[in-house]
C-alpha positions as CSV (number, residue, x, y, z in Angstrom):
1,M,-15.5,-63.9,-68.1
2,N,-13.3,-61.2,-69.4
3,A,-16.1,-59.8,-71.6
4,W,-17.7,-58.6,-68.3
5,L,-14.7,-57.0,-66.8
6,P,-16.3,-53.6,-67.5
7,L,-18.9,-54.5,-64.8
8,A,-16.1,-54.1,-62.2
9,A,-15.3,-50.7,-63.7
10,L,-19.0,-50.0,-63.8
11,M,-19.4,-50.4,-60.1
12,L,-16.1,-49.1,-58.8
13,G,-13.3,-48.7,-61.3
14,T,-10.0,-50.4,-60.9
15,G,-8.2,-49.4,-57.7
16,S,-11.0,-47.4,-56.3
17,V,-12.1,-49.9,-53.7
18,A,-9.5,-48.8,-51.2
19,L,-10.3,-45.2,-51.9
20,A,-14.1,-45.8,-51.4
21,Q,-13.4,-47.6,-48.2
22,S,-11.2,-44.8,-46.8
23,I,-14.2,-42.4,-47.1
24,P,-17.0,-42.9,-44.6
25,V,-20.0,-44.5,-46.3
26,S,-22.2,-41.6,-45.4
27,E,-19.9,-39.3,-47.4
28,Q,-20.1,-41.5,-50.4
29,L,-23.6,-40.3,-51.0
30,S,-23.9,-37.1,-53.0
31,P,-25.8,-34.2,-51.4
32,G,-29.2,-33.2,-52.7
33,G,-30.4,-36.7,-53.5
34,D,-28.8,-36.8,-56.9
35,G,-27.8,-40.4,-56.4
36,M,-24.8,-42.2,-55.0
37,V,-21.4,-41.4,-56.4
38,V,-18.6,-43.7,-55.4
39,P,-15.2,-42.1,-56.2
40,A,-13.0,-43.9,-58.6
41,E,-9.3,-43.4,-59.4
42,P,-8.0,-39.8,-59.2
43,I,-9.0,-37.7,-62.2
44,S,-6.3,-36.1,-64.3
45,S,-6.9,-33.4,-66.8
46,E,-6.0,-35.9,-69.6
47,E,-8.4,-38.7,-68.5
48,P,-12.2,-38.6,-68.5
49,S,-13.9,-38.8,-65.1
50,G,-14.2,-42.3,-63.5
51,L,-17.3,-41.5,-61.6
52,V,-20.1,-44.1,-61.2
53,T,-23.6,-42.7,-60.8
54,V,-26.3,-44.7,-59.0
55,E,-29.9,-43.5,-59.2
56,S,-32.7,-45.1,-57.2
57,D,-35.9,-44.4,-55.2
58,L,-34.0,-44.8,-51.9
59,Q,-30.4,-45.1,-50.8
60,Q,-29.0,-46.0,-47.4
61,A,-25.5,-46.2,-46.0
62,D,-24.5,-48.0,-42.8
63,N,-21.1,-46.9,-41.4
64,V,-21.1,-49.8,-38.9
65,T,-21.6,-52.6,-41.4
66,G,-20.1,-50.8,-44.4
67,V,-23.0,-51.6,-46.6
68,V,-24.5,-49.1,-49.1
69,T,-27.9,-50.1,-50.4
70,A,-29.9,-48.6,-53.2
71,T,-33.5,-49.8,-53.7
72,G,-36.3,-49.2,-56.2
73,N,-35.7,-48.5,-59.9
74,V,-31.9,-48.7,-59.5
75,R,-29.9,-47.4,-62.5
76,I,-26.1,-47.4,-62.5
77,T,-24.2,-45.5,-65.1
78,Y,-20.4,-45.6,-65.9
79,P,-19.9,-43.4,-69.0
80,V,-16.2,-44.0,-69.3
81,K,-16.8,-47.7,-70.0
82,Q,-20.1,-47.1,-71.7
83,V,-21.8,-49.4,-69.3
84,Q,-25.3,-49.2,-67.7
85,A,-27.0,-51.6,-65.3
86,T,-30.5,-51.7,-63.9
87,A,-32.0,-53.7,-61.0
88,R,-34.5,-53.5,-58.2
89,Q,-31.7,-53.4,-55.6
90,A,-28.0,-52.9,-55.5
91,Q,-25.7,-53.4,-52.5
92,Y,-22.1,-52.6,-52.1
93,F,-20.4,-54.5,-49.2
94,T,-17.3,-52.3,-48.6
95,K,-15.7,-54.7,-46.1
96,E,-16.0,-57.8,-48.3
97,E,-15.5,-55.8,-51.5
98,R,-18.6,-57.4,-53.0
99,I,-21.4,-55.9,-55.1
100,I,-24.8,-57.5,-55.5
101,L,-27.5,-56.5,-57.9
102,I,-30.9,-58.1,-57.3
103,G,-34.1,-58.3,-59.2
104,D,-34.5,-58.1,-63.0
105,V,-30.8,-57.3,-63.4
106,E,-29.7,-56.1,-66.8
107,V,-26.2,-55.0,-67.6
108,T,-25.5,-53.5,-71.0
109,Q,-22.4,-52.1,-72.7
110,E,-22.2,-50.1,-75.9
111,G,-21.2,-52.5,-78.7
112,G,-23.8,-55.1,-77.8
113,N,-22.6,-56.8,-74.6
114,R,-25.6,-57.7,-72.4
115,L,-26.3,-59.8,-69.3
116,N,-29.7,-60.6,-67.9
117,A,-30.2,-62.4,-64.6
118,E,-32.2,-62.3,-61.4
119,R,-29.1,-61.8,-59.2
120,V,-25.6,-60.7,-60.2
121,T,-22.7,-60.8,-57.7
122,Y,-19.4,-59.2,-58.4
123,L,-16.4,-60.2,-56.3
124,V,-14.1,-57.3,-56.6
125,L,-10.9,-58.8,-55.3
126,E,-11.3,-62.0,-57.4
127,D,-12.4,-60.0,-60.4
128,R,-15.2,-62.6,-60.8
129,L,-18.9,-62.3,-61.8
130,I,-21.6,-64.7,-60.8
131,A,-25.0,-64.5,-62.4
132,D,-28.0,-66.5,-61.0
133,P,-31.3,-67.0,-62.7
134,A,-34.8,-66.6,-61.3
135,A,-36.5,-69.9,-60.4
136,S,-37.3,-71.9,-63.5
137,D,-35.4,-69.5,-65.7
138,Q,-32.0,-69.1,-67.2
139,V,-29.3,-66.4,-67.3
140,F,-28.9,-64.7,-70.6
141,S,-25.7,-63.2,-71.9
142,K,-24.6,-61.8,-75.2
143,F,-21.1,-60.5,-75.7
144,K,-18.6,-59.9,-78.4
145,I,-15.5,-62.0,-78.3
146,Q,-12.4,-60.0,-79.2
147,R,-9.2,-61.7,-80.1
148,T,-6.1,-60.2,-78.5
149,A,-3.7,-61.6,-81.1
150,P,-4.2,-62.8,-84.7
151,L,-4.4,-66.5,-85.2
152,E,-1.3,-67.9,-86.9
153,A,-1.8,-70.0,-90.0
154,S,-0.5,-73.5,-89.7
155,P,1.9,-74.8,-92.5
């Protein structure tokens, strides 16, 4: 689902997984309760910041398991990709490089891309997104298909 590749960038940014794992989980939380900020690729003066912001009622990090959990009114913002996600809970499993959003998940991107599900799992290494519906419901997605090359006219 290439239309949802920005979700990967939303959560971590390409290449940031190793960087995020090299920093103790406790240091990935920003001081002062402003929300969790997972560092992305190094910032150059020519590129906008790749920071992802996570806001929630509660955030916990476990250095033993490598799991970062945000619960209650979770809002994730990645301005560079113009992506936002909301859920009741978000978990980042650093060892498995897996991100799970649970509970009334909505992922939106400027331009009209949208995904609604009860649970969304992003497998970072496989660059794969799995969306599961609530019981007796369906997953909803709306995305713009962009052609990479013009179609050739047949003779």
